[in-house]
All heavy atoms as TSV, in Angstrom:
chain	resi	resn	atom	element	x	y	z
A	1	MET	N	N	106.767	143.778	-13.344
A	1	MET	CA	C	107.301	145.124	-13.258
A	1	MET	C	C	106.214	146.164	-13.466
A	1	MET	O	O	106.251	147.218	-12.874
A	1	MET	CB	C	108.410	145.272	-14.307
A	1	MET	CG	C	109.171	146.539	-14.169
A	1	MET	SD	S	110.081	146.460	-12.629
A	1	MET	CE	C	111.214	147.745	-12.872
A	2	VAL	N	N	105.240	145.859	-14.300
A	2	VAL	CA	C	104.165	146.814	-14.561
A	2	VAL	C	C	103.319	147.012	-13.314
A	2	VAL	O	O	102.878	148.112	-13.008
A	2	VAL	CB	C	103.306	146.344	-15.751
A	2	VAL	CG1	C	102.107	147.241	-15.947
A	2	VAL	CG2	C	104.142	146.280	-17.012
A	3	VAL	N	N	103.089	145.940	-12.548
A	3	VAL	CA	C	102.271	146.033	-11.345
A	3	VAL	C	C	102.920	146.965	-10.338
A	3	VAL	O	O	102.256	147.762	-9.683
A	3	VAL	CB	C	102.044	144.636	-10.740
A	3	VAL	CG1	C	101.322	144.726	-9.419
A	3	VAL	CG2	C	101.297	143.758	-11.712
A	4	ILE	N	N	104.223	146.907	-10.208
A	4	ILE	CA	C	104.935	147.764	-9.266
A	4	ILE	C	C	104.788	149.224	-9.681
A	4	ILE	O	O	104.561	150.092	-8.849
A	4	ILE	CB	C	106.419	147.364	-9.184
A	4	ILE	CG1	C	106.540	145.974	-8.552
A	4	ILE	CG2	C	107.200	148.372	-8.362
A	4	ILE	CD1	C	107.919	145.400	-8.589
A	5	MET	N	N	104.874	149.516	-10.951
A	5	MET	CA	C	104.772	150.891	-11.403
A	5	MET	C	C	103.342	151.413	-11.273
A	5	MET	O	O	103.134	152.588	-11.006
A	5	MET	CB	C	105.260	151.017	-12.840
A	5	MET	CG	C	106.743	150.744	-12.966
A	5	MET	SD	S	107.369	151.064	-14.577
A	5	MET	CE	C	107.247	152.826	-14.650
A	6	LEU	N	N	102.348	150.558	-11.454
A	6	LEU	CA	C	100.972	151.000	-11.326
A	6	LEU	C	C	100.615	151.332	-9.881
A	6	LEU	O	O	99.815	152.212	-9.623
A	6	LEU	CB	C	100.012	149.936	-11.862
A	6	LEU	CG	C	99.988	149.746	-13.366
A	6	LEU	CD1	C	99.059	148.608	-13.728
A	6	LEU	CD2	C	99.560	151.019	-14.065
A	7	ASP	N	N	101.205	150.638	-8.943
A	7	ASP	CA	C	100.893	150.865	-7.540
A	7	ASP	C	C	101.849	151.840	-6.861
A	7	ASP	O	O	101.775	152.023	-5.650
A	7	ASP	CB	C	100.893	149.548	-6.782
A	7	ASP	CG	C	99.749	148.645	-7.201
A	7	ASP	OD1	O	98.758	149.180	-7.727
A	7	ASP	OD2	O	99.857	147.435	-7.005
A	8	SER	N	N	102.730	152.482	-7.603
A	8	SER	CA	C	103.675	153.412	-6.985
A	8	SER	C	C	102.967	154.640	-6.428
A	8	SER	O	O	103.421	155.226	-5.455
A	8	SER	CB	C	104.752	153.826	-7.980
A	8	SER	OG	O	104.188	154.537	-9.051
A	9	TYR	N	N	101.846	155.032	-7.032
A	9	TYR	CA	C	101.126	156.185	-6.506
A	9	TYR	C	C	100.578	155.901	-5.116
A	9	TYR	O	O	100.469	156.810	-4.284
A	9	TYR	CB	C	100.002	156.610	-7.457
A	9	TYR	CG	C	98.826	155.671	-7.513
A	9	TYR	CD1	C	97.739	155.838	-6.669
A	9	TYR	CD2	C	98.802	154.602	-8.410
A	9	TYR	CE1	C	96.667	154.973	-6.717
A	9	TYR	CE2	C	97.725	153.744	-8.458
A	9	TYR	CZ	C	96.663	153.941	-7.614
A	9	TYR	OH	O	95.598	153.082	-7.651
A	10	LEU	N	N	100.229	154.647	-4.834
A	10	LEU	CA	C	99.754	154.301	-3.492
A	10	LEU	C	C	100.842	154.510	-2.451
A	10	LEU	O	O	100.586	155.027	-1.362
A	10	LEU	CB	C	99.276	152.851	-3.449
A	10	LEU	CG	C	97.973	152.548	-4.161
A	10	LEU	CD1	C	97.706	151.054	-4.141
A	10	LEU	CD2	C	96.841	153.305	-3.533
A	11	PHE	N	N	102.061	154.112	-2.785
A	11	PHE	CA	C	103.185	154.295	-1.871
A	11	PHE	C	C	103.430	155.772	-1.613
A	11	PHE	O	O	103.605	156.195	-0.466
A	11	PHE	CB	C	104.443	153.623	-2.441
A	11	PHE	CG	C	105.656	153.857	-1.609
A	11	PHE	CD1	C	105.811	153.204	-0.400
A	11	PHE	CD2	C	106.651	154.730	-2.026
A	11	PHE	CE1	C	106.925	153.418	0.379
A	11	PHE	CE2	C	107.762	154.948	-1.258
A	11	PHE	CZ	C	107.908	154.290	-0.046
A	12	VAL	N	N	103.434	156.582	-2.669
A	12	VAL	CA	C	103.672	158.013	-2.516
A	12	VAL	C	C	102.531	158.661	-1.744
A	12	VAL	O	O	102.750	159.482	-0.853
A	12	VAL	CB	C	103.865	158.678	-3.898
A	12	VAL	CG1	C	104.014	160.177	-3.777
A	12	VAL	CG2	C	105.067	158.089	-4.608
A	13	PHE	N	N	101.297	158.290	-2.062
A	13	PHE	CA	C	100.129	158.845	-1.376
A	13	PHE	C	C	100.147	158.498	0.109
A	13	PHE	O	O	99.938	159.364	0.964
A	13	PHE	CB	C	98.856	158.319	-2.047
A	13	PHE	CG	C	97.591	158.845	-1.452
A	13	PHE	CD1	C	97.167	160.124	-1.726
A	13	PHE	CD2	C	96.817	158.055	-0.619
A	13	PHE	CE1	C	95.997	160.615	-1.177
A	13	PHE	CE2	C	95.654	158.536	-0.075
A	13	PHE	CZ	C	95.243	159.816	-0.353
A	14	LEU	N	N	100.395	157.232	0.435
A	14	LEU	CA	C	100.425	156.819	1.842
A	14	LEU	C	C	101.595	157.439	2.599
A	14	LEU	O	O	101.472	157.753	3.784
A	14	LEU	CB	C	100.461	155.297	1.949
A	14	LEU	CG	C	99.164	154.595	1.548
A	14	LEU	CD1	C	99.343	153.086	1.602
A	14	LEU	CD2	C	98.019	155.037	2.429
A	15	THR	N	N	102.712	157.639	1.925
A	15	THR	CA	C	103.840	158.318	2.550
A	15	THR	C	C	103.466	159.743	2.928
A	15	THR	O	O	103.815	160.229	4.007
A	15	THR	CB	C	105.059	158.315	1.609
A	15	THR	OG1	O	105.381	156.974	1.266
A	15	THR	CG2	C	106.259	158.972	2.267
A	16	GLY	N	N	102.736	160.424	2.050
A	16	GLY	CA	C	102.280	161.775	2.354
A	16	GLY	C	C	101.303	161.812	3.514
A	16	GLY	O	O	101.391	162.677	4.391
A	17	VAL	N	N	100.362	160.875	3.543
A	17	VAL	CA	C	99.377	160.829	4.637
A	17	VAL	C	C	100.068	160.542	5.966
A	17	VAL	O	O	99.779	161.193	6.980
A	17	VAL	CB	C	98.292	159.766	4.337
A	17	VAL	CG1	C	97.413	159.527	5.548
A	17	VAL	CG2	C	97.459	160.192	3.145
A	18	ILE	N	N	100.985	159.600	5.977
A	18	ILE	CA	C	101.703	159.257	7.213
A	18	ILE	C	C	102.580	160.414	7.658
A	18	ILE	O	O	102.683	160.713	8.856
A	18	ILE	CB	C	102.517	157.961	7.016
A	18	ILE	CG1	C	101.562	156.779	6.877
A	18	ILE	CG2	C	103.487	157.734	8.168
A	18	ILE	CD1	C	102.228	155.491	6.440
A	19	SER	N	N	103.193	161.112	6.712
A	19	SER	CA	C	104.028	162.258	7.057
A	19	SER	C	C	103.202	163.371	7.693
A	19	SER	O	O	103.622	163.985	8.671
A	19	SER	CB	C	104.735	162.767	5.805
A	19	SER	OG	O	105.470	163.925	6.089
A	20	ILE	N	N	102.026	163.631	7.154
A	20	ILE	CA	C	101.156	164.649	7.743
A	20	ILE	C	C	100.712	164.219	9.138
A	20	ILE	O	O	100.725	165.019	10.084
A	20	ILE	CB	C	99.939	164.908	6.832
A	20	ILE	CG1	C	100.391	165.573	5.537
A	20	ILE	CG2	C	98.900	165.766	7.534
A	20	ILE	CD1	C	99.313	165.661	4.480
A	21	TRP	N	N	100.341	162.956	9.280
A	21	TRP	CA	C	99.878	162.453	10.569
A	21	TRP	C	C	100.979	162.548	11.631
A	21	TRP	O	O	100.737	162.980	12.756
A	21	TRP	CB	C	99.397	161.015	10.401
A	21	TRP	CG	C	98.927	160.371	11.662
A	21	TRP	CD1	C	97.831	160.716	12.395
A	21	TRP	CD2	C	99.552	159.296	12.340
A	21	TRP	NE1	N	97.729	159.893	13.485
A	21	TRP	CE2	C	98.767	159.016	13.479
A	21	TRP	CE3	C	100.682	158.530	12.086
A	21	TRP	CZ2	C	99.105	158.013	14.367
A	21	TRP	CZ3	C	101.005	157.528	12.970
A	21	TRP	CH2	C	100.221	157.271	14.098
A	22	LEU	N	N	102.192	162.147	11.258
A	22	LEU	CA	C	103.301	162.223	12.210
A	22	LEU	C	C	103.706	163.669	12.477
A	22	LEU	O	O	104.118	164.020	13.582
A	22	LEU	CB	C	104.499	161.428	11.694
A	22	LEU	CG	C	104.337	159.917	11.691
A	22	LEU	CD1	C	105.553	159.255	11.050
A	22	LEU	CD2	C	104.125	159.394	13.092
A	23	GLY	N	N	103.599	164.515	11.449
A	23	GLY	CA	C	103.947	165.915	11.629
A	23	GLY	C	C	103.035	166.628	12.610
A	23	GLY	O	O	103.467	167.536	13.326
A	24	LEU	N	N	101.787	166.229	12.659
A	24	LEU	CA	C	100.860	166.856	13.600
A	24	LEU	C	C	101.149	166.473	15.042
A	24	LEU	O	O	100.690	167.137	15.966
A	24	LEU	CB	C	99.422	166.485	13.237
A	24	LEU	CG	C	98.915	167.066	11.921
A	24	LEU	CD1	C	97.529	166.528	11.605
A	24	LEU	CD2	C	98.903	168.577	11.976
A	25	LYS	N	N	101.924	165.426	15.251
A	25	LYS	CA	C	102.255	164.981	16.601
A	25	LYS	C	C	103.544	165.616	17.133
A	25	LYS	O	O	103.877	165.433	18.292
A	25	LYS	CB	C	102.392	163.465	16.632
A	25	LYS	CG	C	101.078	162.759	16.370
A	25	LYS	CD	C	101.265	161.267	16.456
A	25	LYS	CE	C	99.944	160.596	16.285
A	25	LYS	NZ	N	99.233	160.429	17.542
A	26	ILE	N	N	104.267	166.366	16.311
A	26	ILE	CA	C	105.519	166.992	16.737
A	26	ILE	C	C	105.199	168.213	17.588
A	26	ILE	O	O	104.419	169.071	17.179
A	26	ILE	CB	C	106.369	167.383	15.509
A	26	ILE	CG1	C	106.781	166.131	14.742
A	26	ILE	CG2	C	107.588	168.190	15.929
A	26	ILE	CD1	C	107.520	166.406	13.459
A	27	PRO	N	N	105.790	168.326	18.774
A	27	PRO	CA	C	105.450	169.447	19.653
A	27	PRO	C	C	106.040	170.793	19.217
A	27	PRO	O	O	105.476	171.837	19.528
A	27	PRO	CB	C	105.995	169.023	21.015
A	27	PRO	CG	C	107.049	168.030	20.718
A	27	PRO	CD	C	106.660	167.365	19.429
A	28	GLU	N	N	107.169	170.794	18.527
A	28	GLU	CA	C	107.792	172.055	18.131
A	28	GLU	C	C	107.157	172.576	16.850
A	28	GLU	O	O	107.013	171.857	15.867
A	28	GLU	CB	C	109.287	171.852	17.933
A	28	GLU	CG	C	109.993	171.460	19.217
A	28	GLU	CD	C	111.481	171.340	19.023
A	28	GLU	OE1	O	112.008	171.974	18.096
A	28	GLU	OE2	O	112.097	170.611	19.795
A	29	GLU	N	N	106.802	173.865	16.877
A	29	GLU	CA	C	105.985	174.430	15.806
A	29	GLU	C	C	106.708	174.484	14.461
A	29	GLU	O	O	106.116	174.172	13.422
A	29	GLU	CB	C	105.537	175.832	16.210
A	29	GLU	CG	C	104.579	176.457	15.238
A	29	GLU	CD	C	104.071	177.793	15.720
A	29	GLU	OE1	O	104.429	178.202	16.836
A	29	GLU	OE2	O	103.329	178.418	14.974
A	30	VAL	N	N	107.972	174.857	14.452
A	30	VAL	CA	C	108.700	174.999	13.187
A	30	VAL	C	C	108.846	173.646	12.495
A	30	VAL	O	O	108.618	173.525	11.287
A	30	VAL	CB	C	110.083	175.644	13.429
A	30	VAL	CG1	C	110.909	175.670	12.160
A	30	VAL	CG2	C	109.933	177.044	13.991
A	31	TYR	N	N	109.208	172.625	13.254
A	31	TYR	CA	C	109.350	171.294	12.677
A	31	TYR	C	C	108.003	170.737	12.230
A	31	TYR	O	O	107.899	170.041	11.231
A	31	TYR	CB	C	110.016	170.340	13.669
A	31	TYR	CG	C	111.436	170.715	14.001
A	31	TYR	CD1	C	111.854	170.861	15.308
A	31	TYR	CD2	C	112.363	170.948	12.988
A	31	TYR	CE1	C	113.150	171.210	15.609
A	31	TYR	CE2	C	113.666	171.296	13.276
A	31	TYR	CZ	C	114.054	171.432	14.592
A	31	TYR	OH	O	115.334	171.785	14.877
A	32	ARG	N	N	106.955	171.033	12.984
A	32	ARG	CA	C	105.617	170.579	12.620
A	32	ARG	C	C	105.201	171.162	11.274
A	32	ARG	O	O	104.709	170.450	10.405
A	32	ARG	CB	C	104.604	170.988	13.681
A	32	ARG	CG	C	103.187	170.575	13.326
A	32	ARG	CD	C	102.181	171.096	14.289
A	32	ARG	NE	N	102.500	170.632	15.642
A	32	ARG	CZ	C	101.872	171.055	16.716
A	32	ARG	NH1	N	100.919	171.934	16.627
A	32	ARG	NH2	N	102.211	170.591	17.895
A	33	ILE	N	N	105.415	172.465	11.102
A	33	ILE	CA	C	105.043	173.110	9.844
A	33	ILE	C	C	105.844	172.525	8.687
A	33	ILE	O	O	105.300	172.253	7.606
A	33	ILE	CB	C	105.244	174.636	9.949
A	33	ILE	CG1	C	104.230	175.225	10.936
A	33	ILE	CG2	C	105.114	175.305	8.598
A	33	ILE	CD1	C	104.490	176.668	11.292
A	34	ALA	N	N	107.148	172.321	8.896
A	34	ALA	CA	C	108.001	171.785	7.828
A	34	ALA	C	C	107.578	170.372	7.430
A	34	ALA	O	O	107.482	170.057	6.231
A	34	ALA	CB	C	109.459	171.792	8.280
A	35	VAL	N	N	107.301	169.518	8.402
A	35	VAL	CA	C	106.939	168.134	8.100
A	35	VAL	C	C	105.556	168.059	7.459
A	35	VAL	O	O	105.343	167.309	6.500
A	35	VAL	CB	C	107.016	167.259	9.369
A	35	VAL	CG1	C	106.462	165.876	9.119
A	35	VAL	CG2	C	108.455	167.161	9.853
A	36	VAL	N	N	104.607	168.848	7.940
A	36	VAL	CA	C	103.260	168.821	7.367
A	36	VAL	C	C	103.276	169.363	5.938
A	36	VAL	O	O	102.621	168.797	5.049
A	36	VAL	CB	C	102.270	169.595	8.266
A	36	VAL	CG1	C	100.949	169.820	7.561
A	36	VAL	CG2	C	102.048	168.843	9.567
A	37	LEU	N	N	104.006	170.437	5.685
A	37	LEU	CA	C	104.086	170.959	4.317
A	37	LEU	C	C	104.769	169.971	3.370
A	37	LEU	O	O	104.358	169.827	2.216
A	37	LEU	CB	C	104.807	172.303	4.295
A	37	LEU	CG	C	104.005	173.484	4.835
A	37	LEU	CD1	C	104.840	174.747	4.814
A	37	LEU	CD2	C	102.739	173.676	4.054
A	38	THR	N	N	105.789	169.288	3.860
A	38	THR	CA	C	106.425	168.258	3.047
A	38	THR	C	C	105.439	167.126	2.762
A	38	THR	O	O	105.358	166.627	1.638
A	38	THR	CB	C	107.673	167.707	3.768
A	38	THR	OG1	O	108.560	168.787	4.040
A	38	THR	CG2	C	108.369	166.666	2.928
A	39	GLY	N	N	104.671	166.741	3.764
A	39	GLY	CA	C	103.662	165.706	3.575
A	39	GLY	C	C	102.592	166.114	2.583
A	39	GLY	O	O	102.138	165.305	1.773
A	40	VAL	N	N	102.198	167.385	2.604
A	40	VAL	CA	C	101.204	167.869	1.654
A	40	VAL	C	C	101.755	167.812	0.234
A	40	VAL	O	O	101.047	167.412	-0.703
A	40	VAL	CB	C	100.747	169.299	2.028
A	40	VAL	CG1	C	99.966	169.943	0.909
A	40	VAL	CG2	C	99.928	169.268	3.298
A	41	MET	N	N	103.020	168.199	0.052
A	41	MET	CA	C	103.618	168.135	-1.285
A	41	MET	C	C	103.702	166.704	-1.793
A	41	MET	O	O	103.428	166.428	-2.970
A	41	MET	CB	C	105.007	168.789	-1.277
A	41	MET	CG	C	104.951	170.290	-1.144
A	41	MET	SD	S	106.539	171.107	-1.360
A	41	MET	CE	C	107.443	170.518	0.042
A	42	VAL	N	N	104.069	165.771	-0.924
A	42	VAL	CA	C	104.142	164.367	-1.314
A	42	VAL	C	C	102.749	163.821	-1.603
A	42	VAL	O	O	102.541	163.060	-2.552
A	42	VAL	CB	C	104.867	163.546	-0.227
A	42	VAL	CG1	C	104.789	162.067	-0.510
A	42	VAL	CG2	C	106.307	163.988	-0.105
A	43	LEU	N	N	101.756	164.231	-0.811
A	43	LEU	CA	C	100.383	163.801	-1.021
A	43	LEU	C	C	99.849	164.298	-2.364
A	43	LEU	O	O	99.215	163.536	-3.104
A	43	LEU	CB	C	99.504	164.323	0.114
A	43	LEU	CG	C	98.042	163.922	0.109
A	43	LEU	CD1	C	97.927	162.462	0.503
A	43	LEU	CD2	C	97.278	164.783	1.073
A	44	VAL	N	N	100.126	165.534	-2.705
A	44	VAL	CA	C	99.692	166.079	-4.000
A	44	VAL	C	C	100.388	165.346	-5.140
A	44	VAL	O	O	99.768	165.063	-6.176
A	44	VAL	CB	C	99.942	167.592	-4.051
A	44	VAL	CG1	C	99.771	168.144	-5.449
A	44	VAL	CG2	C	99.019	168.313	-3.086
A	45	THR	N	N	101.657	165.009	-4.959
A	45	THR	CA	C	102.376	164.240	-5.981
A	45	THR	C	C	101.740	162.862	-6.164
A	45	THR	O	O	101.572	162.388	-7.289
A	45	THR	CB	C	103.856	164.085	-5.597
A	45	THR	OG1	O	104.422	165.375	-5.397
A	45	THR	CG2	C	104.628	163.350	-6.665
A	46	GLY	N	N	101.376	162.220	-5.061
A	46	GLY	CA	C	100.706	160.924	-5.148
A	46	GLY	C	C	99.367	161.017	-5.847
A	46	GLY	O	O	98.993	160.131	-6.623
A	47	LEU	N	N	98.632	162.094	-5.596
A	47	LEU	CA	C	97.364	162.277	-6.286
A	47	LEU	C	C	97.562	162.543	-7.769
A	47	LEU	O	O	96.766	162.111	-8.602
A	47	LEU	CB	C	96.577	163.423	-5.654
A	47	LEU	CG	C	95.932	163.128	-4.312
A	47	LEU	CD1	C	95.316	164.388	-3.733
A	47	LEU	CD2	C	94.884	162.056	-4.458
A	48	ALA	N	N	98.621	163.264	-8.117
A	48	ALA	CA	C	98.879	163.540	-9.528
A	48	ALA	C	C	99.294	162.274	-10.277
A	48	ALA	O	O	98.998	162.130	-11.466
A	48	ALA	CB	C	99.973	164.597	-9.655
A	49	LEU	N	N	99.956	161.352	-9.602
A	49	LEU	CA	C	100.374	160.105	-10.235
A	49	LEU	C	C	99.244	159.084	-10.339
A	49	LEU	O	O	99.321	158.152	-11.134
A	49	LEU	CB	C	101.532	159.473	-9.441
A	49	LEU	CG	C	102.858	160.209	-9.464
A	49	LEU	CD1	C	103.842	159.535	-8.515
A	49	LEU	CD2	C	103.419	160.252	-10.865
A	50	ALA	N	N	98.200	159.275	-9.560
A	50	ALA	CA	C	97.102	158.304	-9.515
A	50	ALA	C	C	96.268	158.361	-10.794
A	50	ALA	O	O	96.162	159.410	-11.435
A	50	ALA	CB	C	96.212	158.592	-8.310
A	51	PRO	N	N	95.674	157.238	-11.161
A	51	PRO	CA	C	94.760	157.233	-12.314
A	51	PRO	C	C	93.525	158.095	-12.034
A	51	PRO	O	O	93.209	158.392	-10.878
A	51	PRO	CB	C	94.366	155.769	-12.465
A	51	PRO	CG	C	95.290	154.992	-11.617
A	51	PRO	CD	C	95.866	155.906	-10.610
A	52	SER	N	N	92.836	158.472	-13.085
A	52	SER	CA	C	91.723	159.405	-12.934
A	52	SER	C	C	90.588	158.834	-12.085
A	52	SER	O	O	89.950	159.564	-11.328
A	52	SER	CB	C	91.198	159.835	-14.297
A	52	SER	OG	O	90.744	158.720	-15.021
A	53	PHE	N	N	90.310	157.525	-12.182
A	53	PHE	CA	C	89.226	156.972	-11.379
A	53	PHE	C	C	89.560	157.005	-9.892
A	53	PHE	O	O	88.671	157.153	-9.054
A	53	PHE	CB	C	88.851	155.559	-11.839
A	53	PHE	CG	C	89.914	154.523	-11.608
A	53	PHE	CD1	C	89.975	153.826	-10.421
A	53	PHE	CD2	C	90.838	154.232	-12.602
A	53	PHE	CE1	C	90.940	152.859	-10.210
A	53	PHE	CE2	C	91.806	153.274	-12.404
A	53	PHE	CZ	C	91.860	152.585	-11.199
A	54	VAL	N	N	90.827	156.908	-9.540
A	54	VAL	CA	C	91.227	157.010	-8.133
A	54	VAL	C	C	91.099	158.459	-7.673
A	54	VAL	O	O	90.627	158.728	-6.560
A	54	VAL	CB	C	92.672	156.496	-7.938
A	54	VAL	CG1	C	93.152	156.732	-6.519
A	54	VAL	CG2	C	92.759	155.024	-8.292
A	55	GLN	N	N	91.471	159.405	-8.515
A	55	GLN	CA	C	91.348	160.818	-8.164
A	55	GLN	C	C	89.894	161.198	-7.931
A	55	GLN	O	O	89.564	161.885	-6.965
A	55	GLN	CB	C	91.950	161.689	-9.263
A	55	GLN	CG	C	93.442	161.544	-9.395
A	55	GLN	CD	C	93.991	162.324	-10.579
A	55	GLN	OE1	O	93.251	162.914	-11.355
A	55	GLN	NE2	N	95.301	162.329	-10.717
A	56	VAL	N	N	89.014	160.742	-8.812
A	56	VAL	CA	C	87.587	161.042	-8.658
A	56	VAL	C	C	87.050	160.377	-7.388
A	56	VAL	O	O	86.267	160.978	-6.647
A	56	VAL	CB	C	86.798	160.598	-9.907
A	56	VAL	CG1	C	85.311	160.672	-9.670
A	56	VAL	CG2	C	87.197	161.422	-11.100
A	57	GLY	N	N	87.466	159.161	-7.113
A	57	GLY	CA	C	87.027	158.481	-5.898
A	57	GLY	C	C	87.470	159.201	-4.639
A	57	GLY	O	O	86.700	159.337	-3.686
A	58	ILE	N	N	88.695	159.681	-4.633
A	58	ILE	CA	C	89.199	160.420	-3.470
A	58	ILE	C	C	88.444	161.732	-3.315
A	58	ILE	O	O	88.091	162.135	-2.201
A	58	ILE	CB	C	90.719	160.639	-3.586
A	58	ILE	CG1	C	91.434	159.306	-3.404
A	58	ILE	CG2	C	91.206	161.655	-2.569
A	58	ILE	CD1	C	92.916	159.345	-3.671
A	59	LEU	N	N	88.166	162.406	-4.426
A	59	LEU	CA	C	87.393	163.658	-4.349
A	59	LEU	C	C	85.978	163.412	-3.838
A	59	LEU	O	O	85.464	164.183	-3.023
A	59	LEU	CB	C	87.354	164.334	-5.713
A	59	LEU	CG	C	88.642	165.008	-6.163
A	59	LEU	CD1	C	88.498	165.520	-7.578
A	59	LEU	CD2	C	89.004	166.134	-5.226
A	60	LEU	N	N	85.340	162.342	-4.298
A	60	LEU	CA	C	83.994	162.039	-3.831
A	60	LEU	C	C	83.987	161.668	-2.350
A	60	LEU	O	O	83.103	162.085	-1.596
A	60	LEU	CB	C	83.382	160.920	-4.659
A	60	LEU	CG	C	83.019	161.275	-6.104
A	60	LEU	CD1	C	82.541	160.026	-6.844
A	60	LEU	CD2	C	81.964	162.350	-6.134
A	61	PHE	N	N	84.967	160.878	-1.926
A	61	PHE	CA	C	85.066	160.504	-0.519
A	61	PHE	C	C	85.313	161.730	0.351
A	61	PHE	O	O	84.679	161.907	1.399
A	61	PHE	CB	C	86.181	159.479	-0.308
A	61	PHE	CG	C	86.433	159.175	1.138
A	61	PHE	CD1	C	85.551	158.381	1.840
A	61	PHE	CD2	C	87.540	159.685	1.784
A	61	PHE	CE1	C	85.779	158.095	3.186
A	61	PHE	CE2	C	87.773	159.408	3.116
A	61	PHE	CZ	C	86.890	158.614	3.816
A	62	THR	N	N	86.219	162.592	-0.076
A	62	THR	CA	C	86.531	163.797	0.684
A	62	THR	C	C	85.327	164.726	0.735
A	62	THR	O	O	85.019	165.310	1.779
A	62	THR	CB	C	87.728	164.532	0.061
A	62	THR	OG1	O	88.823	163.620	-0.039
A	62	THR	CG2	C	88.148	165.711	0.897
A	63	GLY	N	N	84.629	164.859	-0.390
A	63	GLY	CA	C	83.443	165.711	-0.409
A	63	GLY	C	C	82.334	165.194	0.471
A	63	GLY	O	O	81.669	165.958	1.176
A	64	SER	N	N	82.119	163.886	0.482
A	64	SER	CA	C	81.069	163.328	1.334
A	64	SER	C	C	81.468	163.377	2.801
A	64	SER	O	O	80.620	163.504	3.676
A	64	SER	CB	C	80.757	161.897	0.922
A	64	SER	OG	O	81.862	161.065	1.164
A	65	TYR	N	N	82.763	163.302	3.080
A	65	TYR	CA	C	83.239	163.369	4.462
A	65	TYR	C	C	83.136	164.796	5.004
A	65	TYR	O	O	82.805	164.997	6.165
A	65	TYR	CB	C	84.685	162.874	4.535
A	65	TYR	CG	C	85.269	162.906	5.916
A	65	TYR	CD1	C	84.910	161.954	6.857
A	65	TYR	CD2	C	86.184	163.886	6.283
A	65	TYR	CE1	C	85.451	161.974	8.132
A	65	TYR	CE2	C	86.725	163.916	7.552
A	65	TYR	CZ	C	86.357	162.961	8.472
A	65	TYR	OH	O	86.887	162.991	9.727
A	66	CYS	N	N	83.412	165.776	4.157
A	66	CYS	CA	C	83.458	167.168	4.601
A	66	CYS	C	C	82.125	167.890	4.477
A	66	CYS	O	O	82.030	169.047	4.875
A	66	CYS	CB	C	84.517	167.930	3.814
A	66	CYS	SG	S	86.185	167.373	4.141
A	67	LYS	N	N	81.105	167.270	3.932
A	67	LYS	CA	C	79.842	167.986	3.738
A	67	LYS	C	C	79.208	168.380	5.062
A	67	LYS	O	O	78.534	169.394	5.140
A	67	LYS	CB	C	78.871	167.175	2.903
A	67	LYS	CG	C	78.283	165.979	3.602
A	67	LYS	CD	C	77.275	165.274	2.739
A	67	LYS	CE	C	76.719	164.099	3.522
A	67	LYS	NZ	N	75.735	163.373	2.775
A	68	ASP	N	N	79.429	167.616	6.111
A	68	ASP	CA	C	78.886	167.979	7.417
A	68	ASP	C	C	79.617	169.166	8.028
A	68	ASP	O	O	79.048	169.885	8.846
A	68	ASP	CB	C	78.960	166.788	8.370
A	68	ASP	CG	C	78.032	165.657	7.942
A	68	ASP	OD1	O	77.031	165.956	7.270
A	68	ASP	OD2	O	78.324	164.495	8.276
A	69	VAL	N	N	80.851	169.367	7.644
A	69	VAL	CA	C	81.617	170.491	8.184
A	69	VAL	C	C	81.041	171.808	7.669
A	69	VAL	O	O	80.951	172.794	8.402
A	69	VAL	CB	C	83.104	170.360	7.794
A	69	VAL	CG1	C	83.893	171.583	8.212
A	69	VAL	CG2	C	83.688	169.101	8.405
A	70	TRP	N	N	80.643	171.843	6.408
A	70	TRP	CA	C	80.164	173.080	5.797
A	70	TRP	C	C	78.672	173.304	5.987
A	70	TRP	O	O	78.152	174.367	5.668
A	70	TRP	CB	C	80.490	173.079	4.307
A	70	TRP	CG	C	81.959	173.034	4.064
A	70	TRP	CD1	C	82.669	171.966	3.614
A	70	TRP	CD2	C	82.908	174.073	4.296
A	70	TRP	NE1	N	83.998	172.277	3.544
A	70	TRP	CE2	C	84.173	173.563	3.956
A	70	TRP	CE3	C	82.812	175.376	4.761
A	70	TRP	CZ2	C	85.323	174.322	4.056
A	70	TRP	CZ3	C	83.967	176.127	4.857
A	70	TRP	CH2	C	85.197	175.600	4.517
A	71	ARG	N	N	77.974	172.314	6.498
A	71	ARG	CA	C	76.534	172.448	6.710
A	71	ARG	C	C	76.287	173.382	7.895
A	71	ARG	O	O	76.911	173.260	8.938
A	71	ARG	CB	C	75.916	171.092	6.987
A	71	ARG	CG	C	74.402	171.154	7.143
A	71	ARG	CD	C	73.827	169.802	7.409
A	71	ARG	NE	N	74.108	168.932	6.264
A	71	ARG	CZ	C	73.948	167.629	6.272
A	71	ARG	NH1	N	73.535	167.026	7.369
A	71	ARG	NH2	N	74.225	166.916	5.198
A	72	THR	N	N	75.383	174.323	7.725
A	72	THR	CA	C	75.070	175.249	8.813
A	72	THR	C	C	74.150	174.552	9.811
A	72	THR	O	O	73.283	173.772	9.460
A	72	THR	CB	C	74.374	176.513	8.281
A	72	THR	OG1	O	73.183	176.119	7.586
A	72	THR	CG2	C	75.289	177.269	7.335
A	73	LYS	N	N	74.380	174.861	11.028
A	73	LYS	CA	C	73.567	174.285	12.098
A	73	LYS	C	C	72.328	175.146	12.296
A	73	LYS	O	O	72.379	176.363	12.259
A	73	LYS	CB	C	74.360	174.229	13.408
A	73	LYS	CG	C	75.666	173.486	13.294
A	73	LYS	CD	C	75.437	172.015	13.187
A	73	LYS	CE	C	76.765	171.284	13.242
A	73	LYS	NZ	N	76.939	170.228	12.354
A	74	ASP	N	N	71.188	174.505	12.521
A	74	ASP	CA	C	69.958	175.224	12.783
A	74	ASP	C	C	69.954	175.687	14.244
A	74	ASP	O	O	70.049	174.859	15.154
A	74	ASP	CB	C	68.744	174.333	12.538
A	74	ASP	CG	C	68.576	174.008	11.071
A	74	ASP	OD1	O	68.997	174.836	10.234
A	74	ASP	OD2	O	68.027	172.931	10.757
A	75	PRO	N	N	69.872	176.987	14.448
A	75	PRO	CA	C	69.830	177.463	15.853
A	75	PRO	C	C	68.471	177.127	16.475
A	75	PRO	O	O	67.421	177.315	15.866
A	75	PRO	CB	C	70.029	178.967	15.740
A	75	PRO	CG	C	69.628	179.308	14.341
A	75	PRO	CD	C	69.880	178.079	13.504
A	76	LEU	N	N	68.517	176.607	17.654
A	76	LEU	CA	C	67.276	176.255	18.337
A	76	LEU	C	C	67.026	177.171	19.498
A	76	LEU	O	O	67.791	177.678	20.154
A	76	LEU	CB	C	67.313	174.804	18.814
A	76	LEU	CG	C	67.366	173.769	17.704
A	76	LEU	CD1	C	67.509	172.385	18.314
A	76	LEU	CD2	C	66.092	173.822	16.875
């Protein structure tokens, strides 16, 4: 029973990620916004339930993934 409770944050986190992914595929704008916002709320809940080492790992992964986005390009 303890194992199930420890891994519940994974279920909530993955549900949020899948909800956001599916929400981006909806053609109607109002439904897309509603589903993506719901997915973001579920994703934040999953992150809040996660242990601290998982939170730090996700932050490090996200930061290393997004560092190229914020890097300025050298004009040639």
